[in-house]
C-alpha positions in Angstrom: -72.8 5.5 -89.2 -73.4 8.1 -91.9 -70.3 6.7 -93.8 -71.6 3.1 -93.5 -75.1 4.2 -94.7 -73.4 6.1 -97.6 -71.4 3.1 -98.7 -74.4 0.8 -98.4 -76.5 3.2 -100.5 -73.9 3.7 -103.1 -74.4 0.4 -105.0 -78.1 1.0 -105.0 -77.8 4.4 -106.5 -75.2 3.1 -109.0 -77.5 0.3 -110.2 -80.5 2.6 -110.4 -78.6 5.1 -112.5 -76.9 2.6 -114.8 -79.3 -0.3 -114.9 -80.2 0.2 -118.6 -76.6 0.2 -119.6 -75.8 -2.9 -117.4 -78.9 -4.7 -118.8 -77.9 -3.9 -122.4 -74.3 -5.1 -121.7 -75.6 -8.4 -120.3 -77.8 -8.9 -123.4 -74.9 -8.1 -125.7 -72.6 -10.4 -123.9 -75.1 -13.3 -124.1 -75.6 -12.7 -127.8 -71.8 -12.7 -128.4 -71.4 -15.9 -126.4 -74.0 -17.6 -128.6 -73.0 -16.1 -132.0 -69.2 -16.2 -131.9 -68.9 -20.0 -132.4 -71.2 -19.6 -135.5 -69.5 -16.5 -136.9 -65.9 -17.6 -136.3 -65.8 -20.0 -139.3 -66.7 -17.1 -141.6 -63.4 -15.4 -140.7 -61.2 -18.4 -141.4 -61.1 -17.5 -145.1 -59.6 -14.2 -144.1 -56.7 -15.8 -142.2 -53.5 -16.3 -144.2 -52.4 -19.4 -142.3 -49.3 -21.3 -143.5 -48.8 -21.8 -147.2 -46.9 -24.7 -148.7 -45.7 -24.9 -152.3 -45.6 -28.2 -154.2 -44.7 -29.1 -157.8 -47.0 -30.9 -160.2 -50.4 -31.0 -161.8 -53.0 -32.9 -159.8 -56.8 -33.4 -160.0 -59.0 -33.5 -156.9 -59.1 -37.3 -157.2 -55.3 -37.7 -157.5 -53.8 -35.4 -154.9 -50.3 -36.2 -153.4 -50.5 -39.0 -150.8 -49.0 -36.6 -148.2 -52.1 -34.4 -148.5 -54.6 -37.3 -148.7 -53.2 -38.7 -145.4 -53.8 -35.3 -143.7 -57.4 -35.3 -144.7 -58.2 -38.9 -144.1 -57.0 -42.3 -143.1 -57.2 -45.9 -144.5 -58.2 -49.2 -142.9 -54.6 -49.2 -141.6 -51.8 -46.8 -141.1 -48.1 -47.4 -141.9 -45.6 -46.1 -139.3 -42.2 -44.6 -140.4 -40.5 -47.8 -139.5 -42.8 -49.7 -141.9 -44.9 -51.4 -139.2 -48.7 -51.4 -139.7 -51.1 -50.2 -137.1 -54.9 -49.8 -136.8 -56.6 -47.1 -138.8 -60.3 -47.3 -139.5 -60.0 -51.0 -138.9 -59.5 -52.2 -135.3 -58.4 -55.7 -136.4 -57.8 -57.9 -139.4 -57.0 -61.4 -140.3 -56.1 -63.5 -143.3 -57.2 -66.8 -144.7 -56.1 -69.1 -147.6 -52.4 -68.2 -147.0 -53.0 -64.5 -147.5 -55.3 -64.6 -150.5 -58.3 -63.5 -148.4 -58.2 -60.6 -145.9 -61.0 -59.7 -143.5 -61.0 -56.3 -141.8 -63.3 -55.2 -138.9 -64.0 -51.5 -138.4 -63.7 -49.6 -135.2 -65.9 -46.7 -134.1 -65.0 -43.8 -136.4 -66.8 -40.9 -137.9 -66.5 -38.8 -141.1 -65.8 -35.1 -140.8 -69.5 -34.4 -141.2 -70.3 -36.5 -138.1 -71.8 -39.5 -139.8 -70.6 -43.0 -138.7 -68.2 -44.8 -141.0 -69.5 -48.2 -142.2 -68.0 -50.8 -144.5 -70.3 -49.7 -147.4 -68.2 -46.5 -147.4 -64.9 -48.3 -148.1 -64.5 -47.7 -151.8 -61.0 -49.1 -152.7 -60.5 -50.0 -156.3 -57.6 -52.3 -156.3 -56.7 -54.3 -159.4 -57.2 -58.1 -159.2 -59.0 -57.6 -155.8 -62.7 -58.3 -155.1 -64.3 -56.6 -152.1 -67.3 -58.0 -150.3 -69.2 -56.3 -147.5 -70.1 -58.9 -144.9 -71.9 -56.4 -142.5 -71.6 -52.8 -141.5 -68.4 -53.5 -139.5 -66.8 -56.3 -141.6 -65.4 -56.2 -145.1 -63.6 -59.0 -147.0 -61.0 -58.7 -149.8 -60.3 -61.6 -152.1 -57.0 -61.3 -153.9 -56.0 -63.1 -157.1 -52.8 -64.4 -155.4 -51.6 -64.5 -151.8 -50.1 -61.2 -150.7 -48.8 -60.9 -147.2 -48.2 -57.1 -147.2 -51.8 -56.3 -148.1 -52.5 -54.6 -144.8 -50.0 -51.9 -145.8 -51.8 -51.4 -149.1 -55.0 -50.9 -147.1 -53.4 -47.8 -145.6 -54.6 -45.8 -148.7 -56.8 -43.0 -147.3 -60.6 -43.5 -147.7 -63.0 -40.6 -148.7 -66.7 -40.6 -148.4 -67.5 -38.3 -151.2 -65.3 -35.8 -152.9 -62.7 -35.0 -150.3 -64.7 -35.6 -147.2 -62.4 -37.6 -145.0 -61.8 -38.8 -141.4 -58.5 -37.1 -140.7 -57.4 -34.2 -138.6 -57.5 -31.7 -141.5 -60.6 -30.9 -143.5 -60.8 -29.4 -147.0 -62.2 -25.9 -146.7 -61.7 -24.6 -150.3 -60.2 -25.7 -153.6 -59.4 -23.5 -156.6 -58.7 -24.9 -160.1 -56.7 -24.0 -163.1 -59.3 -24.4 -165.8 -61.7 -27.2 -164.8 -59.4 -30.0 -164.0 -56.2 -29.2 -162.2 -56.0 -28.0 -158.6 -54.3 -24.6 -158.1 -54.7 -24.3 -154.4 -56.3 -26.4 -151.6 -57.0 -24.9 -148.2 -57.2 -27.2 -145.2 -58.5 -26.3 -141.7 -57.6 -28.3 -138.6 -60.6 -29.9 -137.0 -59.1 -29.5 -133.5 -57.8 -25.9 -133.4 -59.1 -24.3 -136.6 -55.6 -23.5 -137.8 -55.2 -23.2 -141.6 -52.7 -24.4 -144.1 -52.9 -24.0 -147.8 -51.1 -26.0 -150.5 -50.3 -24.2 -153.8 -49.1 -26.1 -156.9 -46.6 -25.0 -159.4 -45.8 -26.5 -162.9 -42.0 -26.5 -162.3 -39.5 -26.5 -159.5 -38.1 -23.2 -160.8 -41.5 -21.5 -160.6 -42.0 -22.9 -157.1 -38.6 -21.5 -156.0 -39.4 -18.1 -157.4 -42.7 -18.1 -155.5 -40.8 -19.0 -152.3 -38.3 -16.1 -152.9 -41.2 -13.7 -153.5 -42.9 -14.8 -150.3 -45.9 -16.4 -151.9 -45.3 -19.6 -149.9 -43.7 -20.3 -146.6 -42.3 -23.7 -147.4 -41.5 -25.9 -150.4 -42.1 -29.7 -150.1 -41.2 -32.8 -152.1 -38.8 -31.2 -154.6 -36.7 -33.5 -156.7 -33.8 -31.1 -156.5 -33.8 -29.6 -152.9 -31.1 -27.1 -153.6 
């Protein structure tokens, strides 16, 4: 019986002796649970991630299509086999033998959480007049009939600057002077992974950077040797 009473009394004595430490630990654990999701983004800038080298001089308004398509999507999307599937638009139709195209938006949001409406669709195609019919419907009137127009509407759309609707979000951009992009860092909206694009003036300088370990991969080189 003494052994039973001893083992029953042991947790009580332990709690009485270490209650302050246990209480402080519980408070600290609760604070960490609440603060870690808020603090974690601050450490993304310290992560190296994966760095990709590309050649060329680009402004923030004229980035390579491959990067634009990572950050956002268009009304449609073009598959590798050339077929067109839904993007921001859930459906579309044509009239007047392909001179008029009407797109209807699905339920999509920008990376800031706001809903995408047709007033946000800011394509500037030559010889094309756009008309917002309502928040979900937009019409394009072409100068001449053009049956492949849905593939043209795959051009990624941005709300302002480089705020898109894709899987990757622009986290930071550095410039050479005031115009040309030097690096652009993207974070994945699903898993917070990081990839950085770094631009070089020539293929030779890009290859040198790769040999020195400045970048992990080179893309879209004219001469892939």
